[in-house]
PDB file as gemmi writes it, atoms N, CA and C in Angstrom:
CRYST1    1.000    1.000    1.000  90.00  90.00  90.00 P 1                      
ATOM      1  N   MET A   1    -129.310-149.247  59.751  1.00  0.00           N  
ATOM      2  CA  MET A   1    -128.865-150.077  58.330  1.00  0.00           C  
ATOM      3  C   MET A   1    -128.052-148.949  57.483  1.00  0.00           C  
ATOM      4  N   ILE A   2    -128.338-147.923  57.079  1.00  0.00           N  
ATOM      5  CA  ILE A   2    -127.762-147.203  56.269  1.00  0.00           C  
ATOM      6  C   ILE A   2    -126.452-146.781  56.884  1.00  0.00           C  
ATOM      7  N   LYS A   3    -126.093-146.428  58.125  1.00  0.00           N  
ATOM      8  CA  LYS A   3    -124.729-146.375  58.917  1.00  0.00           C  
ATOM      9  C   LYS A   3    -123.754-147.280  58.234  1.00  0.00           C  
ATOM     10  N   LEU A   4    -123.934-148.262  57.954  1.00  0.00           N  
ATOM     11  CA  LEU A   4    -123.092-149.487  57.683  1.00  0.00           C  
ATOM     12  C   LEU A   4    -122.613-149.099  56.353  1.00  0.00           C  
ATOM     13  N   PHE A   5    -123.140-148.572  55.515  1.00  0.00           N  
ATOM     14  CA  PHE A   5    -122.869-148.628  54.092  1.00  0.00           C  
ATOM     15  C   PHE A   5    -121.868-147.225  54.045  1.00  0.00           C  
ATOM     16  N   ARG A   6    -122.013-146.392  54.641  1.00  0.00           N  
ATOM     17  CA  ARG A   6    -121.227-145.203  54.529  1.00  0.00           C  
ATOM     18  C   ARG A   6    -119.917-145.317  54.438  1.00  0.00           C  
ATOM     19  N   PRO A   7    -119.225-145.833  55.507  1.00  0.00           N  
ATOM     20  CA  PRO A   7    -117.664-145.751  55.476  1.00  0.00           C  
ATOM     21  C   PRO A   7    -117.266-147.160  54.216  1.00  0.00           C  
ATOM     22  N   ARG A   8    -117.949-147.927  53.802  1.00  0.00           N  
ATOM     23  CA  ARG A   8    -117.474-148.813  52.716  1.00  0.00           C  
ATOM     24  C   ARG A   8    -117.647-147.946  51.474  1.00  0.00           C  
ATOM     25  N   THR A   9    -118.584-147.342  51.330  1.00  0.00           N  
ATOM     26  CA  THR A   9    -118.526-146.384  50.210  1.00  0.00           C  
ATOM     27  C   THR A   9    -117.717-145.202  49.957  1.00  0.00           C  
ATOM     28  N   LEU A  10    -117.197-144.801  51.004  1.00  0.00           N  
ATOM     29  CA  LEU A  10    -116.057-144.018  51.435  1.00  0.00           C  
ATOM     30  C   LEU A  10    -115.005-144.636  50.814  1.00  0.00           C  
ATOM     31  N   GLN A  11    -114.751-145.409  51.613  1.00  0.00           N  
ATOM     32  CA  GLN A  11    -113.481-146.214  51.403  1.00  0.00           C  
ATOM     33  C   GLN A  11    -113.001-146.722  49.761  1.00  0.00           C  
ATOM     34  N   CYS A  12    -114.379-147.419  49.363  1.00  0.00           N  
ATOM     35  CA  CYS A  12    -114.273-147.942  47.763  1.00  0.00           C  
ATOM     36  C   CYS A  12    -114.237-146.357  47.092  1.00  0.00           C  
ATOM     37  N   TYR A  13    -114.674-145.608  47.340  1.00  0.00           N  
ATOM     38  CA  TYR A  13    -114.219-144.086  46.566  1.00  0.00           C  
ATOM     39  C   TYR A  13    -112.906-144.014  46.495  1.00  0.00           C  
ATOM     40  N   ILE A  14    -112.237-143.714  47.603  1.00  0.00           N  
ATOM     41  CA  ILE A  14    -110.995-143.111  47.853  1.00  0.00           C  
ATOM     42  C   ILE A  14    -110.006-144.406  47.236  1.00  0.00           C  
ATOM     43  N   LEU A  15    -110.436-145.660  47.450  1.00  0.00           N  
ATOM     44  CA  LEU A  15    -109.431-146.682  46.769  1.00  0.00           C  
ATOM     45  C   LEU A  15    -109.362-146.621  44.981  1.00  0.00           C  
ATOM     46  N   ARG A  16    -110.658-146.500  44.769  1.00  0.00           N  
ATOM     47  CA  ARG A  16    -110.724-146.285  43.305  1.00  0.00           C  
ATOM     48  C   ARG A  16    -109.907-144.992  42.589  1.00  0.00           C  
ATOM     49  N   GLU A  17    -110.178-144.025  43.430  1.00  0.00           N  
ATOM     50  CA  GLU A  17    -109.295-142.585  43.068  1.00  0.00           C  
ATOM     51  C   GLU A  17    -107.866-143.156  43.480  1.00  0.00           C  
ATOM     52  N   PHE A  18    -107.348-143.533  44.338  1.00  0.00           N  
ATOM     53  CA  PHE A  18    -106.151-143.907  44.325  1.00  0.00           C  
ATOM     54  C   PHE A  18    -105.455-145.086  43.294  1.00  0.00           C  
ATOM     55  N   ILE A  19    -106.290-145.955  42.913  1.00  0.00           N  
ATOM     56  CA  ILE A  19    -106.111-147.227  42.093  1.00  0.00           C  
ATOM     57  C   ILE A  19    -105.634-146.479  40.423  1.00  0.00           C  
ATOM     58  N   VAL A  20    -106.418-145.414  39.910  1.00  0.00           N  
ATOM     59  CA  VAL A  20    -106.315-144.630  38.863  1.00  0.00           C  
ATOM     60  C   VAL A  20    -105.255-144.030  38.776  1.00  0.00           C  
ATOM     61  N   ALA A  21    -104.830-143.197  39.858  1.00  0.00           N  
ATOM     62  CA  ALA A  21    -103.681-142.233  40.064  1.00  0.00           C  
ATOM     63  C   ALA A  21    -102.446-143.140  40.304  1.00  0.00           C  
ATOM     64  N   PHE A  22    -102.612-144.304  40.720  1.00  0.00           N  
ATOM     65  CA  PHE A  22    -101.550-145.329  40.929  1.00  0.00           C  
ATOM     66  C   PHE A  22    -101.186-145.904  39.627  1.00  0.00           C  
ATOM     67  N   LEU A  23    -101.924-146.321  39.015  1.00  0.00           N  
ATOM     68  CA  LEU A  23    -101.708-146.808  37.336  1.00  0.00           C  
ATOM     69  C   LEU A  23    -101.163-145.933  36.708  1.00  0.00           C  
ATOM     70  N   LEU A  24    -101.526-144.774  36.528  1.00  0.00           N  
ATOM     71  CA  LEU A  24    -101.144-143.588  36.038  1.00  0.00           C  
ATOM     72  C   LEU A  24     -99.499-143.262  36.196  1.00  0.00           C  
ATOM     73  N   ALA A  25     -99.559-143.138  37.504  1.00  0.00           N  
ATOM     74  CA  ALA A  25     -98.225-142.649  37.817  1.00  0.00           C  
ATOM     75  C   ALA A  25     -96.978-143.790  37.609  1.00  0.00           C  
ATOM     76  N   THR A  26     -97.670-145.257  37.841  1.00  0.00           N  
ATOM     77  CA  THR A  26     -97.128-146.497  37.801  1.00  0.00           C  
ATOM     78  C   THR A  26     -96.352-146.594  36.228  1.00  0.00           C  
ATOM     79  N   ALA A  27     -97.134-146.364  35.167  1.00  0.00           N  
ATOM     80  CA  ALA A  27     -96.798-146.511  34.019  1.00  0.00           C  
ATOM     81  C   ALA A  27     -95.782-145.338  33.387  1.00  0.00           C  
ATOM     82  N   ALA A  28     -95.899-143.975  34.121  1.00  0.00           N  
ATOM     83  CA  ALA A  28     -95.087-143.022  33.588  1.00  0.00           C  
ATOM     84  C   ALA A  28     -93.668-143.156  34.164  1.00  0.00           C  
ATOM     85  N   CYS A  29     -93.638-143.465  35.617  1.00  0.00           N  
ATOM     86  CA  CYS A  29     -92.540-143.850  36.483  1.00  0.00           C  
ATOM     87  C   CYS A  29     -91.724-144.851  35.704  1.00  0.00           C  
ATOM     88  N   THR A  30     -92.272-146.216  35.561  1.00  0.00           N  
ATOM     89  CA  THR A  30     -91.629-147.192  34.677  1.00  0.00           C  
ATOM     90  C   THR A  30     -90.923-146.807  33.634  1.00  0.00           C  
ATOM     91  N   LEU A  31     -91.890-146.285  32.573  1.00  0.00           N  
ATOM     92  CA  LEU A  31     -91.311-145.850  31.628  1.00  0.00           C  
ATOM     93  C   LEU A  31     -90.037-145.004  31.371  1.00  0.00           C  
ATOM     94  N   LEU A  32     -89.913-143.868  32.285  1.00  0.00           N  
ATOM     95  CA  LEU A  32     -88.845-143.154  32.725  1.00  0.00           C  
ATOM     96  C   LEU A  32     -87.643-143.896  33.292  1.00  0.00           C  
ATOM     97  N   MET A  33     -87.981-144.983  34.163  1.00  0.00           N  
ATOM     98  CA  MET A  33     -86.915-145.471  34.567  1.00  0.00           C  
ATOM     99  C   MET A  33     -86.235-146.418  33.709  1.00  0.00           C  
ATOM    100  N   LEU A  34     -87.161-147.093  32.825  1.00  0.00           N  
ATOM    101  CA  LEU A  34     -86.958-147.986  32.261  1.00  0.00           C  
ATOM    102  C   LEU A  34     -85.790-147.655  31.131  1.00  0.00           C  
ATOM    103  N   LEU A  35     -86.157-146.361  30.521  1.00  0.00           N  
ATOM    104  CA  LEU A  35     -85.493-145.839  29.769  1.00  0.00           C  
ATOM    105  C   LEU A  35     -83.836-145.244  30.030  1.00  0.00           C  
ATOM    106  N   PHE A  36     -83.743-145.227  31.548  1.00  0.00           N  
ATOM    107  CA  PHE A  36     -82.264-145.186  31.972  1.00  0.00           C  
ATOM    108  C   PHE A  36     -81.555-146.467  31.947  1.00  0.00           C  
ATOM    109  N   VAL A  37     -82.398-147.372  32.138  1.00  0.00           N  
ATOM    110  CA  VAL A  37     -82.164-148.934  32.148  1.00  0.00           C  
ATOM    111  C   VAL A  37     -81.540-149.071  30.759  1.00  0.00           C  
ATOM    112  N   LEU A  38     -82.420-148.775  30.100  1.00  0.00           N  
ATOM    113  CA  LEU A  38     -81.735-149.348  28.563  1.00  0.00           C  
ATOM    114  C   LEU A  38     -80.736-148.605  28.174  1.00  0.00           C  
ATOM    115  N   PHE A  39     -80.900-147.256  28.696  1.00  0.00           N  
ATOM    116  CA  PHE A  39     -79.159-146.548  28.140  1.00  0.00           C  
ATOM    117  C   PHE A  39     -78.048-146.976  28.607  1.00  0.00           C  
ATOM    118  N   ILE A  40     -78.160-147.373  29.910  1.00  0.00           N  
ATOM    119  CA  ILE A  40     -77.052-147.613  30.826  1.00  0.00           C  
ATOM    120  C   ILE A  40     -76.690-149.157  30.270  1.00  0.00           C  
ATOM    121  N   THR A  41     -77.705-150.255  30.024  1.00  0.00           N  
ATOM    122  CA  THR A  41     -77.167-151.513  29.495  1.00  0.00           C  
ATOM    123  C   THR A  41     -76.647-151.288  27.991  1.00  0.00           C  
ATOM    124  N   ALA A  42     -77.279-150.269  27.477  1.00  0.00           N  
ATOM    125  CA  ALA A  42     -76.839-149.929  26.064  1.00  0.00           C  
ATOM    126  C   ALA A  42     -75.248-149.567  26.097  1.00  0.00           C  
ATOM    127  N   GLY A  43     -75.023-148.994  27.146  1.00  0.00           N  
ATOM    128  CA  GLY A  43     -73.444-148.246  27.148  1.00  0.00           C  
ATOM    129  C   GLY A  43     -72.651-149.540  27.588  1.00  0.00           C  
ATOM    130  N   ASP A  44     -73.200-150.467  28.629  1.00  0.00           N  
ATOM    131  CA  ASP A  44     -72.360-151.464  28.799  1.00  0.00           C  
ATOM    132  C   ASP A  44     -72.047-152.715  27.877  1.00  0.00           C  
ATOM    133  N   TYR A  45     -72.738-152.817  26.966  1.00  0.00           N  
ATOM    134  CA  TYR A  45     -73.025-153.959  25.692  1.00  0.00           C  
ATOM    135  C   TYR A  45     -72.409-153.127  24.299  1.00  0.00           C  
ATOM    136  N   GLU A  46     -71.994-152.070  24.642  1.00  0.00           N  
ATOM    137  CA  GLU A  46     -71.506-151.235  23.271  1.00  0.00           C  
ATOM    138  C   GLU A  46     -70.326-152.033  22.837  1.00  0.00           C  
ATOM    139  N   GLN A  47     -69.714-152.127  23.288  1.00  0.00           N  
ATOM    140  CA  GLN A  47     -68.336-152.864  22.855  1.00  0.00           C  
ATOM    141  C   GLN A  47     -68.111-154.110  22.494  1.00  0.00           C  
ATOM    142  N   TYR A  48     -69.421-154.627  23.069  1.00  0.00           N  
ATOM    143  CA  TYR A  48     -69.433-156.065  22.034  1.00  0.00           C  
ATOM    144  C   TYR A  48     -70.493-155.783  20.541  1.00  0.00           C  
ATOM    145  N   GLY A  49     -70.671-154.837  20.505  1.00  0.00           N  
ATOM    146  CA  GLY A  49     -71.368-154.666  19.042  1.00  0.00           C  
ATOM    147  C   GLY A  49     -72.939-154.959  19.198  1.00  0.00           C  
ATOM    148  N   ILE A  50     -73.654-155.073  20.137  1.00  0.00           N  
ATOM    149  CA  ILE A  50     -74.909-155.136  20.398  1.00  0.00           C  
ATOM    150  C   ILE A  50     -75.235-153.496  20.047  1.00  0.00           C  
ATOM    151  N   THR A  51     -76.688-153.507  19.374  1.00  0.00           N  
ATOM    152  CA  THR A  51     -77.252-152.486  19.179  1.00  0.00           C  
ATOM    153  C   THR A  51     -78.511-151.886  20.077  1.00  0.00           C  
ATOM    154  N   SER A  52     -78.774-150.876  19.978  1.00  0.00           N  
ATOM    155  CA  SER A  52     -79.938-150.346  20.927  1.00  0.00           C  
ATOM    156  C   SER A  52     -81.160-151.385  20.815  1.00  0.00           C  
ATOM    157  N   SER A  53     -81.711-151.508  19.756  1.00  0.00           N  
ATOM    158  CA  SER A  53     -82.784-152.095  19.222  1.00  0.00           C  
ATOM    159  C   SER A  53     -82.710-153.540  19.756  1.00  0.00           C  
ATOM    160  N   GLN A  54     -81.358-154.365  19.518  1.00  0.00           N  
ATOM    161  CA  GLN A  54     -81.409-155.490  20.103  1.00  0.00           C  
ATOM    162  C   GLN A  54     -81.443-155.440  21.775  1.00  0.00           C  
ATOM    163  N   ILE A  55     -80.729-154.305  22.202  1.00  0.00           N  
ATOM    164  CA  ILE A  55     -81.226-154.300  23.700  1.00  0.00           C  
ATOM    165  C   ILE A  55     -82.573-154.130  24.113  1.00  0.00           C  
ATOM    166  N   ALA A  56     -83.429-153.222  23.418  1.00  0.00           N  
ATOM    167  CA  ALA A  56     -84.730-153.143  23.512  1.00  0.00           C  
ATOM    168  C   ALA A  56     -85.727-154.337  23.451  1.00  0.00           C  
ATOM    169  N   LEU A  57     -85.004-155.376  22.793  1.00  0.00           N  
ATOM    170  CA  LEU A  57     -85.781-156.784  22.866  1.00  0.00           C  
ATOM    171  C   LEU A  57     -85.755-157.473  24.110  1.00  0.00           C  
ATOM    172  N   LEU A  58     -84.755-156.895  25.092  1.00  0.00           N  
ATOM    173  CA  LEU A  58     -84.685-157.610  26.593  1.00  0.00           C  
ATOM    174  C   LEU A  58     -85.266-156.670  27.558  1.00  0.00           C  
ATOM    175  N   PHE A  59     -86.422-155.941  27.209  1.00  0.00           N  
ATOM    176  CA  PHE A  59     -87.391-155.413  28.068  1.00  0.00           C  
ATOM    177  C   PHE A  59     -87.986-156.221  29.024  1.00  0.00           C  
ATOM    178  N   PRO A  60     -88.636-157.206  28.596  1.00  0.00           N  
ATOM    179  CA  PRO A  60     -88.999-157.951  29.587  1.00  0.00           C  
ATOM    180  C   PRO A  60     -88.253-158.450  30.431  1.00  0.00           C  
ATOM    181  N   TYR A  61     -86.664-158.891  30.503  1.00  0.00           N  
ATOM    182  CA  TYR A  61     -85.748-159.296  31.521  1.00  0.00           C  
ATOM    183  C   TYR A  61     -85.016-157.969  32.268  1.00  0.00           C  
ATOM    184  N   LEU A  62     -85.405-157.009  31.463  1.00  0.00           N  
ATOM    185  CA  LEU A  62     -84.646-155.519  32.377  1.00  0.00           C  
ATOM    186  C   LEU A  62     -86.006-154.963  32.988  1.00  0.00           C  
ATOM    187  N   LEU A  63     -87.215-155.286  32.842  1.00  0.00           N  
ATOM    188  CA  LEU A  63     -88.320-154.346  33.839  1.00  0.00           C  
ATOM    189  C   LEU A  63     -88.415-154.686  34.998  1.00  0.00           C  
ATOM    190  N   PRO A  64     -88.011-155.801  35.778  1.00  0.00           N  
ATOM    191  CA  PRO A  64     -87.943-155.713  37.291  1.00  0.00           C  
ATOM    192  C   PRO A  64     -87.105-154.373  37.829  1.00  0.00           C  
ATOM    193  N   LYS A  65     -86.065-154.541  37.403  1.00  0.00           N  
ATOM    194  CA  LYS A  65     -85.111-153.194  37.990  1.00  0.00           C  
ATOM    195  C   LYS A  65     -85.890-151.920  38.065  1.00  0.00           C  
ATOM    196  N   PRO A  66     -86.386-151.367  37.043  1.00  0.00           N  
ATOM    197  CA  PRO A  66     -87.232-150.265  36.909  1.00  0.00           C  
ATOM    198  C   PRO A  66     -88.250-150.385  37.866  1.00  0.00           C  
ATOM    199  N   LEU A  67     -89.209-151.166  38.121  1.00  0.00           N  
ATOM    200  CA  LEU A  67     -90.222-151.557  38.904  1.00  0.00           C  
ATOM    201  C   LEU A  67     -89.850-151.369  40.330  1.00  0.00           C  
ATOM    202  N   THR A  68     -88.543-151.665  40.623  1.00  0.00           N  
ATOM    203  CA  THR A  68     -88.359-151.540  41.860  1.00  0.00           C  
ATOM    204  C   THR A  68     -88.386-150.212  42.302  1.00  0.00           C  
ATOM    205  N   TYR A  69     -87.716-149.300  41.671  1.00  0.00           N  
ATOM    206  CA  TYR A  69     -87.798-147.760  41.874  1.00  0.00           C  
ATOM    207  C   TYR A  69     -88.872-147.201  41.378  1.00  0.00           C  
ATOM    208  N   ALA A  70     -89.835-147.809  40.819  1.00  0.00           N  
ATOM    209  CA  ALA A  70     -91.059-146.656  40.118  1.00  0.00           C  
ATOM    210  C   ALA A  70     -92.147-147.028  41.064  1.00  0.00           C  
ATOM    211  N   ILE A  71     -92.468-148.326  41.733  1.00  0.00           N  
ATOM    212  CA  ILE A  71     -93.445-148.650  42.565  1.00  0.00           C  
ATOM    213  C   ILE A  71     -93.720-147.331  43.711  1.00  0.00           C  
ATOM    214  N   PRO A  72     -92.586-147.490  44.544  1.00  0.00           N  
ATOM    215  CA  PRO A  72     -92.785-146.226  45.698  1.00  0.00           C  
ATOM    216  C   PRO A  72     -92.790-145.038  45.358  1.00  0.00           C  
ATOM    217  N   LEU A  73     -92.385-144.921  44.278  1.00  0.00           N  
ATOM    218  CA  LEU A  73     -92.619-143.165  43.604  1.00  0.00           C  
ATOM    219  C   LEU A  73     -94.132-143.306  43.334  1.00  0.00           C  
ATOM    220  N   ALA A  74     -94.643-144.091  42.513  1.00  0.00           N  
ATOM    221  CA  ALA A  74     -95.850-144.117  41.981  1.00  0.00           C  
ATOM    222  C   ALA A  74     -96.910-143.997  43.447  1.00  0.00           C  
ATOM    223  N   ALA A  75     -96.610-144.786  44.134  1.00  0.00           N  
ATOM    224  CA  ALA A  75     -97.361-144.898  45.380  1.00  0.00           C  
ATOM    225  C   ALA A  75     -97.761-143.804  46.183  1.00  0.00           C  
ATOM    226  N   MET A  76     -96.201-142.660  46.401  1.00  0.00           N  
ATOM    227  CA  MET A  76     -95.961-141.570  46.882  1.00  0.00           C  
ATOM    228  C   MET A  76     -96.819-140.489  45.845  1.00  0.00           C  
ATOM    229  N   ILE A  77     -96.802-140.279  44.587  1.00  0.00           N  
ATOM    230  CA  ILE A  77     -97.579-139.595  43.899  1.00  0.00           C  
ATOM    231  C   ILE A  77     -98.969-139.672  43.912  1.00  0.00           C  
ATOM    232  N   ALA A  78     -99.228-140.888  43.800  1.00  0.00           N  
ATOM    233  CA  ALA A  78    -100.916-141.154  43.778  1.00  0.00           C  
ATOM    234  C   ALA A  78    -101.723-140.749  45.165  1.00  0.00           C  
ATOM    235  N   ALA A  79    -100.673-141.066  46.499  1.00  0.00           N  
ATOM    236  CA  ALA A  79    -101.489-140.749  47.370  1.00  0.00           C  
ATOM    237  C   ALA A  79    -101.305-139.133  47.763  1.00  0.00           C  
ATOM    238  N   THR A  80    -100.340-138.722  47.239  1.00  0.00           N  
ATOM    239  CA  THR A  80    -100.300-136.615  47.334  1.00  0.00           C  
ATOM    240  C   THR A  80    -101.425-136.378  46.271  1.00  0.00           C  
ATOM    241  N   VAL A  81    -101.402-136.837  45.082  1.00  0.00           N  
ATOM    242  CA  VAL A  81    -102.652-136.573  44.301  1.00  0.00           C  
ATOM    243  C   VAL A  81    -104.170-136.717  44.629  1.00  0.00           C  
ATOM    244  N   VAL A  82    -104.235-137.892  45.451  1.00  0.00           N  
ATOM    245  CA  VAL A  82    -105.737-138.115  45.842  1.00  0.00           C  
ATOM    246  C   VAL A  82    -106.115-137.663  46.810  1.00  0.00           C  
ATOM    247  N   PHE A  83    -105.063-137.293  47.999  1.00  0.00           N  
ATOM    248  CA  PHE A  83    -105.552-136.644  49.248  1.00  0.00           C  
ATOM    249  C   PHE A  83    -105.212-135.106  49.151  1.00  0.00           C  
ATOM    250  N   GLY A  84    -104.661-134.567  48.142  1.00  0.00           N  
ATOM    251  CA  GLY A  84    -104.661-133.335  47.624  1.00  0.00           C  
ATOM    252  C   GLY A  84    -105.969-132.980  46.974  1.00  0.00           C  
ATOM    253  N   ARG A  85    -106.535-133.777  46.176  1.00  0.00           N  
ATOM    254  CA  ARG A  85    -107.546-133.270  45.658  1.00  0.00           C  
ATOM    255  C   ARG A  85    -108.836-133.381  46.268  1.00  0.00           C  
ATOM    256  N   LEU A  86    -108.912-134.724  47.421  1.00  0.00           N  
ATOM    257  CA  LEU A  86    -109.640-134.637  48.226  1.00  0.00           C  
ATOM    258  C   LEU A  86    -109.949-133.649  49.584  1.00  0.00           C  
ATOM    259  N   SER A  87    -108.692-132.953  49.727  1.00  0.00           N  
ATOM    260  CA  SER A  87    -108.812-131.681  50.583  1.00  0.00           C  
ATOM    261  C   SER A  87    -108.905-130.541  49.997  1.00  0.00           C  
ATOM    262  N   ALA A  88    -108.511-130.268  48.564  1.00  0.00           N  
ATOM    263  CA  ALA A  88    -109.017-129.221  47.718  1.00  0.00           C  
ATOM    264  C   ALA A  88    -110.644-129.018  47.499  1.00  0.00           C  
ATOM    265  N   GLU A  89    -111.070-130.215  47.431  1.00  0.00           N  
ATOM    266  CA  GLU A  89    -112.750-130.209  47.166  1.00  0.00           C  
ATOM    267  C   GLU A  89    -113.298-130.623  48.381  1.00  0.00           C  
ATOM    268  N   ASN A  90    -112.535-130.032  49.723  1.00  0.00           N  
ATOM    269  CA  ASN A  90    -113.006-130.128  50.962  1.00  0.00           C  
ATOM    270  C   ASN A  90    -113.792-131.593  51.473  1.00  0.00           C  
ATOM    271  N   GLU A  91    -113.465-132.437  50.475  1.00  0.00           N  
ATOM    272  CA  GLU A  91    -114.328-133.938  50.785  1.00  0.00           C  
ATOM    273  C   GLU A  91    -113.745-134.681  52.201  1.00  0.00           C  
ATOM    274  N   ILE A  92    -112.933-134.335  52.812  1.00  0.00           N  
ATOM    275  CA  ILE A  92    -112.017-135.055  54.107  1.00  0.00           C  
ATOM    276  C   ILE A  92    -113.216-134.369  55.079  1.00  0.00           C  
ATOM    277  N   LEU A  93    -113.079-132.834  55.030  1.00  0.00           N  
ATOM    278  CA  LEU A  93    -114.249-132.201  55.926  1.00  0.00           C  
ATOM    279  C   LEU A  93    -115.738-132.962  55.883  1.00  0.00           C  
ATOM    280  N   ALA A  94    -116.076-133.172  54.813  1.00  0.00           N  
ATOM    281  CA  ALA A  94    -117.248-133.763  54.544  1.00  0.00           C  
ATOM    282  C   ALA A  94    -117.465-134.913  55.139  1.00  0.00           C  
ATOM    283  N   ALA A  95    -116.258-135.842  55.152  1.00  0.00           N  
ATOM    284  CA  ALA A  95    -116.253-137.380  55.417  1.00  0.00           C  
ATOM    285  C   ALA A  95    -116.254-137.052  57.067  1.00  0.00           C  
ATOM    286  N   GLN A  96    -115.687-136.093  57.481  1.00  0.00           N  
ATOM    287  CA  GLN A  96    -115.277-135.959  58.873  1.00  0.00           C  
ATOM    288  C   GLN A  96    -116.909-135.678  59.789  1.00  0.00           C  
TER     289      GLN A  96                                                      
END                                                                             
Protein backbone atom coordinates (compact mmCIF):
# COMPACT_ATOMS: atom_id res chain seq x y z
CA MET A 1 0.00 0.00 0.00
CA ILE A 2 2.82 2.42 0.81
CA LYS A 3 4.51 1.82 -2.58
CA LEU A 4 1.49 3.32 -4.35
CA PHE A 5 2.00 6.71 -2.69
CA ARG A 6 5.75 7.15 -3.22
CA PRO A 7 5.77 8.07 -6.94
CA ARG A 8 2.86 10.40 -6.45
CA THR A 9 4.59 12.22 -3.58
CA LEU A 10 7.79 12.60 -5.61
CA GLN A 11 5.88 13.86 -8.65
CA CYS A 12 3.97 16.40 -6.56
CA TYR A 13 7.22 17.57 -4.95
CA ILE A 14 8.93 18.10 -8.30
CA LEU A 15 5.83 19.73 -9.79
CA ARG A 16 5.55 22.14 -6.85
CA GLU A 17 9.21 23.12 -7.20
CA PHE A 18 8.75 23.57 -10.96
CA ILE A 19 5.64 25.74 -10.59
CA VAL A 20 7.36 28.10 -8.15
CA ALA A 21 10.40 28.48 -10.40
CA PHE A 22 8.19 28.80 -13.49
CA LEU A 23 6.04 31.58 -12.02
CA LEU A 24 9.08 33.58 -10.90
CA ALA A 25 10.80 33.14 -14.26
CA THR A 26 7.59 34.01 -16.14
CA ALA A 27 7.18 37.23 -14.17
CA ALA A 28 10.78 38.27 -14.75
CA CYS A 29 10.85 37.36 -18.45
CA THR A 30 7.47 38.95 -19.14
CA LEU A 31 8.48 42.23 -17.54
CA LEU A 32 11.71 42.29 -19.52
CA MET A 33 9.99 41.48 -22.82
CA LEU A 34 7.16 43.94 -22.09
CA LEU A 35 9.71 46.68 -21.56
CA PHE A 36 11.12 46.07 -25.02
CA VAL A 37 7.65 45.98 -26.58
CA LEU A 38 6.67 49.24 -24.87
CA PHE A 39 9.80 50.99 -26.15
CA ILE A 40 9.30 49.72 -29.69
CA THR A 41 5.63 50.75 -29.63
CA ALA A 42 6.54 54.15 -28.20
CA GLY A 43 9.02 54.65 -31.03
CA ASP A 44 6.39 53.76 -33.61
CA TYR A 45 3.77 56.16 -32.21
CA GLU A 46 6.13 59.00 -31.31
CA GLN A 47 5.38 60.80 -34.56
CA TYR A 48 1.69 61.01 -33.62
CA GLY A 49 2.40 62.80 -30.32
CA ILE A 50 1.51 59.89 -28.06
CA THR A 51 3.53 59.86 -24.81
CA SER A 52 5.08 56.86 -23.07
CA SER A 53 2.57 57.05 -20.23
CA GLN A 54 -0.28 56.75 -22.72
CA ILE A 55 1.37 53.73 -24.30
CA ALA A 56 1.82 52.19 -20.85
CA LEU A 57 -1.97 52.24 -20.54
CA LEU A 58 -2.05 49.80 -23.47
CA PHE A 59 -0.39 47.17 -21.24
CA PRO A 60 -3.27 44.65 -21.35
CA TYR A 61 -3.41 44.83 -25.14
CA LEU A 62 0.35 44.52 -25.60
CA LEU A 63 0.77 41.63 -23.12
CA PRO A 64 0.15 38.67 -25.50
CA LYS A 65 3.17 39.48 -27.64
CA PRO A 66 5.74 39.37 -24.79
CA LEU A 67 4.07 36.28 -23.34
CA THR A 68 4.70 34.34 -26.55
CA TYR A 69 8.42 34.89 -26.04
CA ALA A 70 8.50 34.71 -22.24
CA ILE A 71 6.66 31.44 -21.54
CA PRO A 72 9.01 29.06 -23.43
CA LEU A 73 12.03 30.85 -21.98
CA ALA A 74 10.56 30.65 -18.47
CA ALA A 75 9.83 26.92 -18.87
CA MET A 76 13.42 26.28 -19.92
CA ILE A 77 14.79 28.32 -17.01
CA ALA A 78 12.48 26.61 -14.51
CA ALA A 79 13.34 23.10 -15.73
CA THR A 80 17.06 23.87 -15.58
CA VAL A 81 16.80 25.34 -12.08
CA VAL A 82 14.65 22.52 -10.66
CA PHE A 83 16.60 19.61 -12.08
CA GLY A 84 19.89 21.33 -11.37
CA ARG A 85 18.91 21.70 -7.74
CA LEU A 86 17.65 18.11 -7.58
CA SER A 87 20.94 16.91 -9.02
CA ALA A 88 23.04 19.11 -6.73
CA GLU A 89 21.30 17.76 -3.63
CA ASN A 90 21.46 14.15 -4.93
CA GLU A 91 17.69 13.81 -4.81
CA ILE A 92 17.62 12.21 -8.25
CA LEU A 93 19.90 9.43 -7.02
CA ALA A 94 17.71 8.97 -3.97
CA ALA A 95 14.63 8.67 -6.18
CA GLN A 96 16.28 5.99 -8.34
